[in-house]
LOSE-56292 format. One record per residue (C-alpha): residue number from 1; x, y, z; residue in three letters. Coordinates in nm, 4 decimals. Layout:
@num=NUM&x=X&y=Y&z=Z&residuo=Ala $
...
//
This chain:
@num=1&x=7.9605&y=4.0286&z=-1.8655&residuo=Unk $
@num=2&x=7.9507&y=4.1129&z=-1.4959&residuo=Unk $
@num=3&x=7.8736&y=4.4749&z=-1.4081&residuo=Unk $
@num=4&x=8.2079&y=4.5077&z=-1.2317&residuo=Unk $
@num=5&x=8.3853&y=4.3967&z=-1.5473&residuo=Unk $
@num=6&x=8.1865&y=4.6467&z=-1.7513&residuo=Unk $
@num=7&x=8.2817&y=4.9258&z=-1.5091&residuo=Unk $
@num=8&x=8.6475&y=4.8189&z=-1.5305&residuo=Unk $
@num=9&x=8.6436&y=4.8268&z=-1.9107&residuo=Unk $
@num=10&x=8.4746&y=5.1674&z=-1.9224&residuo=Unk $
@num=11&x=8.7086&y=5.3167&z=-1.6641&residuo=Unk $
@num=12&x=9.0279&y=5.1489&z=-1.7863&residuo=Unk $
@num=13&x=9.1126&y=4.9977&z=-1.4473&residuo=Unk $
@num=14&x=9.1896&y=4.6539&z=-1.3072&residuo=Unk $
@num=15&x=8.9521&y=4.4676&z=-1.0759&residuo=Unk $
@num=16&x=9.0789&y=4.4063&z=-0.7254&residuo=Unk $
@num=17&x=8.9299&y=4.2778&z=-0.4045&residuo=Unk $
@num=18&x=8.7681&y=4.5651&z=-0.2105&residuo=Unk $
@num=19&x=8.8996&y=4.6986&z=0.1183&residuo=Unk $
@num=20&x=8.6031&y=4.7462&z=0.3525&residuo=Unk $
@num=21&x=8.6317&y=4.9495&z=0.6689&residuo=Unk $
@num=22&x=8.4535&y=4.7614&z=0.9488&residuo=Unk $
@num=23&x=8.3386&y=4.9079&z=1.2790&residuo=Unk $
@num=24&x=8.2807&y=4.6926&z=1.5860&residuo=Unk $
@num=25&x=7.9230&y=4.6017&z=1.6752&residuo=Unk $
@num=26&x=7.8399&y=4.3933&z=1.9859&residuo=Unk $
@num=27&x=7.6636&y=4.0824&z=1.8535&residuo=Unk $
@num=28&x=7.5041&y=3.8769&z=2.1313&residuo=Unk $
@num=29&x=7.6047&y=3.5482&z=1.9696&residuo=Unk $
@num=30&x=7.9376&y=3.3744&z=1.9239&residuo=Unk $
@num=31&x=7.8260&y=3.1680&z=1.6238&residuo=Unk $
@num=32&x=7.5777&y=3.2999&z=1.3728&residuo=Unk $
@num=33&x=7.4741&y=3.3448&z=1.0116&residuo=Unk $
@num=34&x=7.3957&y=3.6939&z=0.8832&residuo=Unk $
@num=35&x=7.0607&y=3.7531&z=0.7163&residuo=Unk $
@num=36&x=6.9645&y=4.0507&z=0.5022&residuo=Unk $
@num=37&x=6.6158&y=3.9886&z=0.3538&residuo=Unk $
@num=38&x=6.5374&y=4.3193&z=0.1872&residuo=Unk $
@num=39&x=6.6421&y=4.5180&z=-0.1177&residuo=Unk $
@num=40&x=6.5426&y=4.8746&z=-0.1991&residuo=Unk $
@num=41&x=6.3733&y=4.7272&z=-0.5066&residuo=Unk $
@num=42&x=6.0407&y=4.5639&z=-0.4320&residuo=Unk $
@num=43&x=6.0854&y=4.3045&z=-0.7071&residuo=Unk $
@num=44&x=6.4023&y=4.1757&z=-0.5346&residuo=Unk $
@num=45&x=6.2444&y=4.1358&z=-0.1895&residuo=Unk $
@num=46&x=6.1122&y=3.7863&z=-0.1140&residuo=Unk $
@num=47&x=5.7906&y=3.7710&z=0.0888&residuo=Unk $
@num=48&x=5.8222&y=3.4220&z=0.2395&residuo=Unk $
@num=49&x=6.1385&y=3.4456&z=0.4472&residuo=Unk $
@num=50&x=5.9543&y=3.3545&z=0.7678&residuo=Unk $
@num=51&x=5.8726&y=3.0121&z=0.6232&residuo=Unk $
@num=52&x=6.2413&y=2.9650&z=0.5368&residuo=Unk $
@num=53&x=6.3505&y=3.0647&z=0.8875&residuo=Unk $
@num=54&x=6.0963&y=2.8330&z=1.0498&residuo=Unk $
@num=55&x=6.2325&y=2.5463&z=0.8386&residuo=Unk $
@num=56&x=6.6029&y=2.5997&z=0.9134&residuo=Unk $
@num=57&x=6.5845&y=2.7162&z=1.2750&residuo=Unk $
@num=58&x=6.5706&y=2.3707&z=1.4421&residuo=Unk $
@num=59&x=6.8865&y=2.2552&z=1.2608&residuo=Unk $
@num=60&x=7.0652&y=2.5820&z=1.3423&residuo=Unk $
@num=61&x=6.9676&y=2.5746&z=1.7084&residuo=Unk $
@num=62&x=7.0912&y=2.2149&z=1.7291&residuo=Unk $
@num=63&x=7.4339&y=2.3435&z=1.6244&residuo=Unk $
@num=64&x=7.4304&y=2.6522&z=1.8449&residuo=Unk $
@num=65&x=7.3967&y=2.8845&z=1.5443&residuo=Unk $
@num=66&x=7.1892&y=3.2014&z=1.5594&residuo=Unk $
@num=67&x=7.0485&y=3.4164&z=1.2797&residuo=Unk $
@num=68&x=7.1455&y=3.7851&z=1.2970&residuo=Unk $
@num=69&x=6.9206&y=4.0025&z=1.0836&residuo=Unk $
@num=70&x=7.0711&y=4.3228&z=0.9460&residuo=Unk $
@num=71&x=6.9040&y=4.6060&z=0.7594&residuo=Unk $
@num=72&x=6.7336&y=4.9414&z=0.7957&residuo=Unk $
@num=73&x=6.5127&y=5.0540&z=1.0829&residuo=Unk $
@num=74&x=6.1821&y=5.0205&z=0.8983&residuo=Unk $
@num=75&x=6.2471&y=4.6694&z=0.7655&residuo=Unk $
@num=76&x=6.0337&y=4.3813&z=0.8869&residuo=Unk $
@num=77&x=6.1624&y=4.1811&z=1.1831&residuo=Unk $
@num=78&x=6.1484&y=3.8049&z=1.1386&residuo=Unk $
@num=79&x=6.0675&y=3.5762&z=1.4300&residuo=Unk $
@num=80&x=6.3603&y=3.3632&z=1.5423&residuo=Unk $
@num=81&x=6.6318&y=3.6167&z=1.4585&residuo=Unk $
@num=82&x=6.8538&y=3.8475&z=1.6592&residuo=Unk $
@num=83&x=6.7650&y=4.1935&z=1.5352&residuo=Unk $
@num=84&x=7.0053&y=4.4745&z=1.4471&residuo=Unk $
@num=85&x=6.7928&y=4.6616&z=1.1906&residuo=Unk $
@num=86&x=6.8387&y=5.0345&z=1.2231&residuo=Unk $
@num=87&x=7.1082&y=4.9910&z=1.4885&residuo=Unk $
@num=88&x=7.4128&y=4.9624&z=1.2643&residuo=Unk $
@num=89&x=7.6039&y=5.1752&z=1.0189&residuo=Unk $
@num=90&x=7.7153&y=5.0204&z=0.6888&residuo=Unk $
@num=91&x=8.0558&y=4.9655&z=0.8499&residuo=Unk $
@num=92&x=7.9031&y=4.7846&z=1.1470&residuo=Unk $
@num=93&x=7.6949&y=4.5711&z=0.9105&residuo=Unk $
@num=94&x=8.0225&y=4.4805&z=0.7389&residuo=Unk $
@num=95&x=8.1645&y=4.3744&z=1.0771&residuo=Unk $
@num=96&x=7.8624&y=4.1498&z=1.1391&residuo=Unk $
@num=97&x=7.8946&y=3.9874&z=0.7960&residuo=Unk $
@num=98&x=8.2726&y=3.9427&z=0.8301&residuo=Unk $
@num=99&x=8.2299&y=3.7542&z=1.1578&residuo=Unk $
@num=100&x=7.9398&y=3.5380&z=1.0433&residuo=Unk $
@num=101&x=7.9565&y=3.1776&z=0.9240&residuo=Unk $
@num=102&x=7.7622&y=3.2604&z=0.6087&residuo=Unk $
@num=103&x=7.5211&y=3.5179&z=0.4655&residuo=Unk $
@num=104&x=7.1795&y=3.4633&z=0.3125&residuo=Unk $
@num=105&x=6.9072&y=3.6917&z=0.1836&residuo=Unk $
@num=106&x=6.8377&y=3.9305&z=-0.1019&residuo=Unk $
@num=107&x=7.0574&y=4.0370&z=-0.3906&residuo=Unk $
@num=108&x=7.1964&y=4.3381&z=-0.2059&residuo=Unk $
@num=109&x=7.5162&y=4.4910&z=-0.0683&residuo=Unk $
@num=110&x=7.5400&y=4.2136&z=0.1940&residuo=Unk $
@num=111&x=7.5955&y=3.9460&z=-0.0713&residuo=Unk $
@num=112&x=7.8852&y=4.1454&z=-0.2193&residuo=Unk $
@num=113&x=8.0343&y=4.2153&z=0.1232&residuo=Unk $
@num=114&x=8.0097&y=3.8437&z=0.2048&residuo=Unk $
@num=115&x=8.1782&y=3.7602&z=-0.1262&residuo=Unk $
@num=116&x=8.4718&y=3.9885&z=-0.0489&residuo=Unk $
@num=117&x=8.5131&y=3.8026&z=0.2845&residuo=Unk $
@num=118&x=8.4950&y=3.4579&z=0.1168&residuo=Unk $
@num=119&x=8.1783&y=3.3730&z=0.3053&residuo=Unk $
@num=120&x=7.9294&y=3.1133&z=0.1901&residuo=Unk $
@num=121&x=7.6237&y=3.2779&z=0.0343&residuo=Unk $
@num=122&x=7.2603&y=3.2013&z=-0.0452&residuo=Unk $
@num=123&x=7.1035&y=3.4862&z=-0.2434&residuo=Unk $
@num=124&x=6.7827&y=3.5297&z=-0.4419&residuo=Unk $
@num=125&x=6.7635&y=3.6975&z=-0.7823&residuo=Unk $
@num=126&x=6.4576&y=3.8082&z=-0.9747&residuo=Unk $
@num=127&x=6.4695&y=4.1229&z=-1.1876&residuo=Unk $
@num=128&x=6.8141&y=4.0806&z=-1.3414&residuo=Unk $
@num=129&x=7.0537&y=3.8221&z=-1.4817&residuo=Unk $
@num=130&x=7.2561&y=3.6395&z=-1.2158&residuo=Unk $
@num=131&x=7.5721&y=3.6362&z=-1.4271&residuo=Unk $
@num=132&x=7.5637&y=4.0158&z=-1.4506&residuo=Unk $
@num=133&x=7.5508&y=4.0836&z=-1.0777&residuo=Unk $
@num=134&x=7.6404&y=3.7689&z=-0.8802&residuo=Unk $
@num=135&x=7.8892&y=3.7833&z=-0.5898&residuo=Unk $
@num=136&x=8.2063&y=3.8427&z=-0.7893&residuo=Unk $
@num=137&x=8.4787&y=3.7098&z=-0.5592&residuo=Unk $
@num=138&x=8.3091&y=3.3847&z=-0.4575&residuo=Unk $
@num=139&x=8.3768&y=3.0325&z=-0.5760&residuo=Unk $
@num=140&x=8.0759&y=2.8567&z=-0.7258&residuo=Unk $
@num=141&x=8.0938&y=2.5839&z=-0.4610&residuo=Unk $
@num=142&x=8.0377&y=2.8432&z=-0.1882&residuo=Unk $
@num=143&x=7.7182&y=2.9892&z=-0.3360&residuo=Unk $
@num=144&x=7.3580&y=2.8984&z=-0.4001&residuo=Unk $
@num=145&x=7.2183&y=3.1713&z=-0.6242&residuo=Unk $
@num=146&x=6.8484&y=3.1061&z=-0.6788&residuo=Unk $
@num=147&x=6.6050&y=3.2569&z=-0.9266&residuo=Unk $
@num=148&x=6.2448&y=3.1891&z=-1.0343&residuo=Unk $
@num=149&x=6.1557&y=2.9673&z=-1.3270&residuo=Unk $
@num=150&x=6.0617&y=3.2233&z=-1.5925&residuo=Unk $
@num=151&x=5.9694&y=2.9667&z=-1.8535&residuo=Unk $
@num=152&x=6.2569&y=3.0682&z=-2.0783&residuo=Unk $
@num=153&x=6.1825&y=3.4400&z=-2.0545&residuo=Unk $
@num=154&x=6.4424&y=3.6979&z=-1.9587&residuo=Unk $
@num=155&x=6.4297&y=3.9067&z=-1.6377&residuo=Unk $
@num=156&x=6.2252&y=4.2261&z=-1.6738&residuo=Unk $
@num=157&x=6.4781&y=4.4517&z=-1.4897&residuo=Unk $
@num=158&x=6.1880&y=4.6351&z=-1.3232&residuo=Unk $
@num=159&x=6.1798&y=4.7800&z=-0.9721&residuo=Unk $
@num=160&x=5.8297&y=4.6389&z=-0.9240&residuo=Unk $
@num=161&x=5.6504&y=4.3276&z=-1.0470&residuo=Unk $
@num=162&x=5.2910&y=4.2118&z=-1.0187&residuo=Unk $
@num=163&x=5.2910&y=3.9287&z=-0.9457&residuo=Unk $
@num=164&x=5.6417&y=3.9141&z=-0.8011&residuo=Unk $
@num=165&x=5.8298&y=3.6333&z=-0.9751&residuo=Unk $
@num=166&x=6.0742&y=3.6020&z=-0.6858&residuo=Unk $
@num=167&x=5.7905&y=3.4687&z=-0.4683&residuo=Unk $
@num=168&x=5.7666&y=3.1595&z=-0.6902&residuo=Unk $
@num=169&x=6.0953&y=3.0332&z=-0.5445&residuo=Unk $
@num=170&x=5.9960&y=2.7554&z=-0.3030&residuo=Unk $
@num=171&x=6.0971&y=2.8226&z=0.0603&residuo=Unk $
@num=172&x=6.2143&y=2.4640&z=0.1069&residuo=Unk $
@num=173&x=6.4582&y=2.5110&z=-0.1827&residuo=Unk $
@num=174&x=6.6119&y=2.8106&z=-0.0042&residuo=Unk $
@num=175&x=6.6149&y=2.6300&z=0.3308&residuo=Unk $
@num=176&x=6.7933&y=2.3263&z=0.1862&residuo=Unk $
@num=177&x=7.0493&y=2.5556&z=0.0207&residuo=Unk $
@num=178&x=7.1308&y=2.7157&z=0.3571&residuo=Unk $
@num=179&x=7.1570&y=2.3784&z=0.5340&residuo=Unk $
@num=180&x=7.3716&y=2.2348&z=0.2545&residuo=Unk $
@num=181&x=7.6283&y=2.5153&z=0.2794&residuo=Unk $
@num=182&x=7.6377&y=2.4633&z=0.6552&residuo=Unk $
@num=183&x=7.7102&y=2.0923&z=0.5947&residuo=Unk $
@num=184&x=7.4006&y=1.9967&z=0.7923&residuo=Unk $
@num=185&x=7.2757&y=1.6417&z=0.7476&residuo=Unk $
@num=186&x=6.9122&y=1.7516&z=0.7847&residuo=Unk $
@num=187&x=6.7069&y=1.7876&z=0.4672&residuo=Unk $
@num=188&x=6.3741&y=1.9658&z=0.4403&residuo=Unk $
@num=189&x=6.1158&y=1.7237&z=0.2998&residuo=Unk $
@num=190&x=5.8281&y=1.9727&z=0.2887&residuo=Unk $
@num=191&x=5.6926&y=2.0322&z=-0.0635&residuo=Unk $
@num=192&x=5.5122&y=2.3609&z=-0.1292&residuo=Unk $
@num=193&x=5.2195&y=2.3552&z=-0.3703&residuo=Unk $
@num=194&x=5.0940&y=2.7111&z=-0.3244&residuo=Unk $
@num=195&x=5.1574&y=3.0238&z=-0.1170&residuo=Unk $
@num=196&x=4.8948&y=3.2989&z=-0.1236&residuo=Unk $
@num=197&x=4.9948&y=3.6624&z=-0.1686&residuo=Unk $
@num=198&x=4.8474&y=3.7478&z=0.1733&residuo=Unk $
@num=199&x=4.9905&y=3.4528&z=0.3632&residuo=Unk $
@num=200&x=5.2188&y=3.5711&z=0.6415&residuo=Unk $
@num=201&x=5.2895&y=3.3455&z=0.9419&residuo=Unk $
@num=202&x=5.3960&y=3.6497&z=1.1463&residuo=Unk $
@num=203&x=5.0582&y=3.8231&z=1.1059&residuo=Unk $
@num=204&x=4.7132&y=3.7072&z=1.2096&residuo=Unk $
@num=205&x=4.4303&y=3.8449&z=0.9959&residuo=Unk $
@num=206&x=4.1244&y=3.8132&z=1.2208&residuo=Unk $
@num=207&x=3.7565&y=3.8377&z=1.1300&residuo=Unk $
@num=208&x=3.4694&y=3.8008&z=1.3736&residuo=Unk $
@num=209&x=3.1283&y=3.6436&z=1.3308&residuo=Unk $
@num=210&x=2.8626&y=3.8706&z=1.4907&residuo=Unk $
@num=211&x=2.7055&y=3.6208&z=1.7298&residuo=Unk $
@num=212&x=2.8901&y=3.7482&z=2.0379&residuo=Unk $
@num=213&x=3.0835&y=4.0614&z=2.1312&residuo=Unk $
@num=214&x=3.4625&y=4.0404&z=2.0977&residuo=Unk $
@num=215&x=3.7099&y=4.2535&z=2.2936&residuo=Unk $
@num=216&x=3.9775&y=4.3817&z=2.0506&residuo=Unk $
@num=217&x=4.2408&y=4.4446&z=2.3205&residuo=Unk $
@num=218&x=4.3744&y=4.0860&z=2.3485&residuo=Unk $
@num=219&x=4.4242&y=4.0860&z=1.9719&residuo=Unk $
@num=220&x=4.6170&y=4.4142&z=1.9691&residuo=Unk $
@num=221&x=4.3917&y=4.5705&z=1.7041&residuo=Unk $
@num=222&x=4.1473&y=4.8606&z=1.6940&residuo=Unk $
@num=223&x=3.9435&y=4.7436&z=1.3937&residuo=Unk $
@num=224&x=3.7642&y=4.4148&z=1.3254&residuo=Unk $
@num=225&x=3.6183&y=4.2774&z=1.0050&residuo=Unk $
@num=226&x=3.2581&y=4.1779&z=1.0794&residuo=Unk $
@num=227&x=3.1267&y=3.8843&z=0.8731&residuo=Unk $
@num=228&x=2.7602&y=3.9712&z=0.8384&residuo=Unk $
@num=229&x=2.7514&y=3.7363&z=0.5394&residuo=Unk $
@num=230&x=2.7985&y=3.4437&z=0.7806&residuo=Unk $
@num=231&x=2.5668&y=3.5499&z=1.0612&residuo=Unk $
@num=232&x=2.3322&y=3.8434&z=1.0071&residuo=Unk $
@num=233&x=2.2918&y=3.9929&z=1.3537&residuo=Unk $
@num=234&x=2.2385&y=4.3695&z=1.3451&residuo=Unk $
@num=235&x=2.2162&y=4.4066&z=1.7222&residuo=Unk $
@num=236&x=2.5590&y=4.2533&z=1.7786&residuo=Unk $
@num=237&x=2.6967&y=4.4627&z=1.4933&residuo=Unk $
@num=238&x=2.5708&y=4.7822&z=1.6560&residuo=Unk $
@num=239&x=2.7044&y=4.6821&z=1.9991&residuo=Unk $
@num=240&x=3.0415&y=4.5886&z=1.8484&residuo=Unk $
@num=241&x=3.0726&y=4.9396&z=1.7019&residuo=Unk $
@num=242&x=3.0466&y=5.0735&z=2.0562&residuo=Unk $
@num=243&x=3.3640&y=4.8791&z=2.1407&residuo=Unk $
@num=244&x=3.5852&y=4.9269&z=1.8350&residuo=Unk $
@num=245&x=3.6074&y=5.0301&z=1.4725&residuo=Unk $
@num=246&x=3.4720&y=4.7854&z=1.2164&residuo=Unk $
@num=247&x=3.4814&y=4.6930&z=0.8505&residuo=Unk $
@num=248&x=3.1576&y=4.5254&z=0.7459&residuo=Unk $
@num=249&x=3.1290&y=4.2374&z=0.4999&residuo=Unk $
@num=250&x=2.7667&y=4.1743&z=0.4033&residuo=Unk $
@num=251&x=2.5486&y=4.0296&z=0.1295&residuo=Unk $
@num=252&x=2.2276&y=4.1716&z=0.2782&residuo=Unk $
@num=253&x=2.0983&y=4.5236&z=0.3393&residuo=Unk $
@num=254&x=2.1658&y=4.6562&z=0.6894&residuo=Unk $
@num=255&x=1.9345&y=4.9028&z=0.8638&residuo=Unk $
@num=256&x=2.0495&y=5.2446&z=0.7459&residuo=Unk $
@num=257&x=1.9552&y=5.4123&z=1.0744&residuo=Unk $
@num=258&x=2.1822&y=5.1677&z=1.2587&residuo=Unk $
@num=259&x=2.4678&y=5.2482&z=1.0222&residuo=Unk $
@num=260&x=2.4017&y=5.6202&z=1.0570&residuo=Unk $
@num=261&x=2.4215&y=5.5930&z=1.4371&residuo=Unk $
@num=262&x=2.7523&y=5.4028&z=1.4107&residuo=Unk $
@num=263&x=2.8947&y=5.5940&z=1.1163&residuo=Unk $
@num=264&x=3.2070&y=5.7195&z=1.2940&residuo=Unk $
@num=265&x=3.3124&y=5.3644&z=1.3823&residuo=Unk $
@num=266&x=3.2540&y=5.2119&z=1.0381&residuo=Unk $
@num=267&x=3.5708&y=5.2271&z=0.8310&residuo=Unk $
@num=268&x=3.4251&y=5.0598&z=0.5253&residuo=Unk $
@num=269&x=3.1675&y=4.8210&z=0.3825&residuo=Unk $
@num=270&x=3.2194&y=4.5353&z=0.1381&residuo=Unk $
@num=271&x=2.8886&y=4.4516&z=-0.0253&residuo=Unk $
@num=272&x=2.8687&y=4.1143&z=-0.2000&residuo=Unk $
@num=273&x=2.6243&y=4.1195&z=-0.4916&residuo=Unk $
@num=274&x=2.4121&y=3.8029&z=-0.5112&residuo=Unk $
@num=275&x=2.1096&y=3.7014&z=-0.7169&residuo=Unk $
@num=276&x=1.8815&y=3.8866&z=-0.4740&residuo=Unk $
@num=277&x=2.0828&y=4.2077&z=-0.4542&residuo=Unk $
@num=278&x=1.9771&y=4.5483&z=-0.3173&residuo=Unk $
@num=279&x=2.1450&y=4.8335&z=-0.5099&residuo=Unk $
@num=280&x=1.9453&y=5.0952&z=-0.3148&residuo=Unk $
@num=281&x=2.1270&y=4.9839&z=-0.0004&residuo=Unk $
@num=282&x=2.4586&y=5.0518&z=-0.1713&residuo=Unk $
@num=283&x=2.3424&y=5.4003&z=-0.2737&residuo=Unk $
@num=284&x=2.2353&y=5.4720&z=0.0845&residuo=Unk $
@num=285&x=2.5826&y=5.3758&z=0.2097&residuo=Unk $
@num=286&x=2.7374&y=5.6229&z=-0.0332&residuo=Unk $
@num=287&x=2.4935&y=5.8936&z=0.0788&residuo=Unk $
@num=288&x=2.6131&y=5.8389&z=0.4369&residuo=Unk $
@num=289&x=2.9702&y=5.9051&z=0.3248&residuo=Unk $
@num=290&x=3.0902&y=5.5561&z=0.4181&residuo=Unk $
@num=291&x=3.3539&y=5.3981&z=0.1960&residuo=Unk $
@num=292&x=3.2095&y=5.1019&z=0.0064&residuo=Unk $
@num=293&x=3.3454&y=4.8329&z=-0.2228&residuo=Unk $
@num=294&x=3.1363&y=4.5955&z=-0.4309&residuo=Unk $
@num=295&x=3.2236&y=4.2371&z=-0.5188&residuo=Unk $
@num=296&x=3.0459&y=3.9304&z=-0.6478&residuo=Unk $
@num=297&x=3.0759&y=3.5562&z=-0.7004&residuo=Unk $
@num=298&x=2.8269&y=3.5736&z=-0.9897&residuo=Unk $
@num=299&x=2.9323&y=3.4899&z=-1.3436&residuo=Unk $
@num=300&x=2.9430&y=3.7633&z=-1.6091&residuo=Unk $
@num=301&x=2.6196&y=3.6255&z=-1.7544&residuo=Unk $
@num=302&x=2.4433&y=3.6406&z=-1.4176&residuo=Unk $
@num=303&x=2.5816&y=3.9873&z=-1.3455&residuo=Unk $
@num=304&x=2.5030&y=4.1444&z=-1.6829&residuo=Unk $
@num=305&x=2.1402&y=4.2551&z=-1.6094&residuo=Unk $
@num=306&x=2.2503&y=4.3977&z=-1.2726&residuo=Unk $
@num=307&x=2.5399&y=4.6136&z=-1.3895&residuo=Unk $
@num=308&x=2.3176&y=4.9054&z=-1.4868&residuo=Unk $
@num=309&x=2.2135&y=4.9436&z=-1.1209&residuo=Unk $
@num=310&x=2.5744&y=5.0010&z=-1.0171&residuo=Unk $
@num=311&x=2.7063&y=5.2084&z=-1.3084&residuo=Unk $
@num=312&x=2.7185&y=5.5291&z=-1.1023&residuo=Unk $
@num=313&x=2.8609&y=5.3541&z=-0.7970&residuo=Unk $
@num=314&x=3.1802&y=5.1838&z=-0.9040&residuo=Unk $
@num=315&x=3.3388&y=4.8713&z=-1.0393&residuo=Unk $
@num=316&x=3.2178&y=4.5324&z=-0.9226&residuo=Unk $
@num=317&x=3.5126&y=4.3177&z=-0.8240&residuo=Unk $
@num=318&x=3.5068&y=3.9486&z=-0.9070&residuo=Unk $
@num=319&x=3.5570&y=3.7012&z=-0.6225&residuo=Unk $
@num=320&x=3.7288&y=3.4240&z=-0.8118&residuo=Unk $
@num=321&x=3.7359&y=3.0587&z=-0.7236&residuo=Unk $
@num=322&x=4.0733&y=2.9135&z=-0.8144&residuo=Unk $
@num=323&x=4.1246&y=2.5542&z=-0.9219&residuo=Unk $
@num=324&x=4.2927&y=2.3635&z=-0.6394&residuo=Unk $
@num=325&x=4.1918&y=2.0069&z=-0.7232&residuo=Unk $
@num=326&x=4.5610&y=1.9155&z=-0.7263&residuo=Unk $
@num=327&x=4.5822&y=2.0158&z=-0.3602&residuo=Unk $
@num=328&x=4.3060&y=1.7885&z=-0.2301&residuo=Unk $
@num=329&x=4.4438&y=1.5803&z=0.0557&residuo=Unk $
@num=330&x=4.7363&y=1.8180&z=0.1105&residuo=Unk $
@num=331&x=4.7984&y=2.0222&z=0.4246&residuo=Unk $
@num=332&x=4.7630&y=2.3959&z=0.4716&residuo=Unk $
@num=333&x=4.8425&y=2.6708&z=0.7178&residuo=Unk $
@num=334&x=4.6396&y=2.9890&z=0.7371&residuo=Unk $
@num=335&x=4.7135&y=3.3450&z=0.8435&residuo=Unk $
@num=336&x=4.3410&y=3.4287&z=0.8432&residuo=Unk $
@num=337&x=4.1176&y=3.3272&z=1.1331&residuo=Unk $
@num=338&x=3.7515&y=3.3614&z=1.2230&residuo=Unk $
@num=339&x=3.6406&y=3.4112&z=1.5837&residuo=Unk $
@num=340&x=3.2907&y=3.2949&z=1.6718&residuo=Unk $
@num=341&x=3.1527&y=3.2657&z=2.0272&residuo=Unk $
@num=342&x=3.5033&y=3.2273&z=2.1657&residuo=Unk $
@num=343&x=3.6009&y=2.9568&z=1.9168&residuo=Unk $
@num=344&x=3.8734&y=2.9905&z=1.6531&residuo=Unk $
@num=345&x=3.8452&y=2.8736&z=1.2922&residuo=Unk $
@num=346&x=4.1325&y=2.8790&z=1.0378&residuo=Unk $
@num=347&x=3.9036&y=2.9447&z=0.7407&residuo=Unk $
@num=348&x=3.5409&y=3.0032&z=0.6451&residuo=Unk $
@num=349&x=3.5131&y=2.6429&z=0.5245&residuo=Unk $
@num=350&x=3.6257&y=2.5204&z=0.8674&residuo=Unk $
@num=351&x=3.3708&y=2.7542&z=1.0299&residuo=Unk $
@num=352&x=3.0861&y=2.6145&z=0.8222&residuo=Unk $
@num=353&x=3.1892&y=2.2603&z=0.9235&residuo=Unk $
@num=354&x=3.2390&y=2.3649&z=1.2886&residuo=Unk $
@num=355&x=3.6023&y=2.2494&z=1.2805&residuo=Unk $
@num=356&x=3.7958&y=2.4554&z=1.5339&residuo=Unk $
@num=357&x=4.1609&y=2.5006&z=1.6290&residuo=Unk $
@num=358&x=4.2729&y=2.5597&z=1.9901&residuo=Unk $
@num=359&x=4.4721&y=2.8797&z=1.9286&residuo=Unk $
@num=360&x=4.6243&y=3.1124&z=1.6680&residuo=Unk $
@num=361&x=4.9442&y=2.9106&z=1.6285&residuo=Unk $
@num=362&x=5.0341&y=2.7773&z=1.2857&residuo=Unk $
@num=363&x=4.8507&y=2.4468&z=1.2481&residuo=Unk $
@num=364&x=4.9050&y=2.1822&z=0.9826&residuo=Unk $
@num=365&x=4.5488&y=2.1155&z=0.8686&residuo=Unk $
@num=366&x=4.3762&y=1.9250&z=0.5904&residuo=Unk $
@num=367&x=4.2987&y=2.1367&z=0.2839&residuo=Unk $
@num=368&x=3.9265&y=2.0851&z=0.2194&residuo=Unk $
@num=369&x=3.8984&y=2.2464&z=-0.1267&residuo=Unk $
@num=370&x=3.5484&y=2.3709&z=-0.0410&residuo=Unk $
@num=371&x=3.4032&y=2.6768&z=-0.2184&residuo=Unk $
@num=372&x=3.5171&y=2.9086&z=0.0613&residuo=Unk $
@num=373&x=3.8660&y=2.7559&z=0.0637&residuo=Unk $
@num=374&x=3.9055&y=2.8237&z=-0.3073&residuo=Unk $
@num=375&x=3.8245&y=3.1907&z=-0.2439&residuo=Unk $
@num=376&x=4.0443&y=3.2364&z=0.0650&residuo=Unk $
@num=377&x=4.3618&y=3.0690&z=-0.0653&residuo=Unk $
@num=378&x=4.5397&y=3.4082&z=-0.0751&residuo=Unk $
@num=379&x=4.5844&y=3.3535&z=0.3012&residuo=Unk $
@num=380&x=4.7050&y=2.9903&z=0.2746&residuo=Unk $
@num=381&x=5.0301&y=2.8000&z=0.2471&residuo=Unk $
@num=382&x=4.9396&y=2.4615&z=0.0933&residuo=Unk $
@num=383&x=5.2024&y=2.1882&z=0.1160&residuo=Unk $
@num=384&x=5.2958&y=1.8253&z=0.1707&residuo=Unk $
@num=385&x=5.4818&y=1.7702&z=0.4990&residuo=Unk $
//
């Protein structure tokens, strides 16, 4: 039973179509689709909308159709949209939806508004049953209501999920649903194999290799991750701390006096435990009052005799290699880049092979399935074009 029907039964009333009071809002487009990506519940908010938008935008632009994003002030702005977040009241949002061609996004108020206006709808569902809360006044032919494959399990009805099941919905499936309802002849052929939890095409996660100083200003950041595990250069590390704040990633002991002199600029240290580890270095970092995390690629058997040296320090995180044999020969895009001597690398594996990219744009690159790739896949979108 739909929630509206349950309310009607409990209250002893009939169900009618709602009357919504709209207030004018000046939309700078004559032809558009409305887009509301976010719900107040984290489990209902899809993290890969930018991929969807990038896929549908060429077909929309060809038809003179814009995307108008609605929502609250603090909600993420997606590239390629006209933005009204935080600028509208609920009544003005209703006006935008009423005058749109269709609405797509989260299971939220916008889907129900769009239903009351007989608009076409693409909406994502995750933590509840579609039949209980779908757009009530819409015909089935006017809706694509998508949910993750739960393997026969029921929704968990939770505000939060880890991992979020909604993120398993493929972006190309959503994109094709939008294009289908717009009667577009274009079809998205891209086939997603994997999207990492940290992959975000709107954000560039940048690490620097300490073989040359890097000015943070062009990157719009005040803190760099320094990969001392790739190039162990203490002089460059010290000089970099004179320019900006740093997080240090290292598998070797760094001169404690150098760290002491740069203490105010060091936001944290990630120490990677290897066969030849130095637990006294870790203890010295703690004595300096610098935040430290410990991780390892070692197996439990290799790590067992070392654990006693870190018992008073903290947990040792495991850097897991995932199995991506099925992705060999596929393409990937990365939101994590390494900068080394003015050159840009889309992954550590590409750095080790000296395979550069010309800029920080999204590049369709061959997935190498090297050891480093299997560790850094959280930042990758792996696909077939």
